Steps between C-alpha positions, in 0.01 A plus 500: 500500500523122477236299320235308687437168328447235767336449835849504653558848349185623677607336825840671472328836445294446815802390704675827407206705632544561871141615551351196324718269705390677820137448400564130435684448829227684689233286335695184581520599867128424539569131426187468287445180305546518121562877504583720200533874438344533162340689214600866457791461740674285238353643180569863588863432588565323171316755288667792679839342432420423136379858446822635648333662801721555800210583736264226614142530383258570780305190601138517615577197713752225559313173469603224738307181443516173689306174517372375834194273513503493881408867559288673238391809691552837331569656841818292521616649169443848643708407805783393269472829311533689828804297603661578165414870526664505842819360345493700173251788541563655159392186315130480399456135598206291382485146641268231365460134588438333165336207679191722537521731198312259273191593704549868415562417134214246486708222344615153612764495777863559417746223580790732589621858478656431159167358378334822618768710325434312176144633515591866548357726225813557288793274420738786591353516851501121544846520656630453852818503704584314818810406698592136552648353819846630401356849428548456125250684283254275318286629211168343405362584157220250427457635144867579442687830470474564126212747529678681782824536304318605182261750665193297395187525712255220434251313717591174670322197351269500804378851419501451122250213523226707667313798350424624854867484600604661172277795589689531831828468308399786266393716795837436669686605186325836504551547874866396500589706190844338487594665170509839673801381703650232277472620142631174349204300634275337243145413604379175344129430504 
C-alpha cells in the first residue's frame, strides 16, 4: 500500500476507483453549477484505504451539492435525485442546493458550495470532489487533509464556535460511530 500524503495522492486514489469515477461522471452529466460530491464519499474511501480494507464501506448516501441562486426549490433537488437514480440506481443519491441550505441551518447565506462545505460538522467531512472541464478530478478540502490522513475527527471552526452546534456535533459522533468501522479514528472534542 502506498502512502497518502498530499491532495494529489487522494486524487490519484479516486482516479483508480472505477465506481467513484462513474459517480463523478454521472453527477457532472447534470451540468449543475458549482457541483461537488462530498463528505463521506471522500472520507470513507480514504479511511477504507488507510485501514487496508478491500471492500468499500456502505454509504448511507452519496451527497451531491451544488450552488444555484436562480432556483432554490427543494422539489428541483428531488428531480435531480430521480435523474441520478435512473442513471445509477444502486447509488443512494442526496442532492442539495447550498444556495438554500442556510435557511435550513438558520445561518447567513453561503457564498458557494465550498463555503458551505467549510461549515459541515467535521473537518473530515468538509471535503468534496468534482470534475473540471477536461474531466480531471479536483479535490476541495477547505480545512486541509491532515485530519483525514491522521484519522482525527474534530469539529469545523463553524461548529466549534457554537454550543448549540457542538451539541449536534456530539450527537452525530454517537450516531455515526465511526470507530466501529475505522478503529484508528481518534475523536477530538
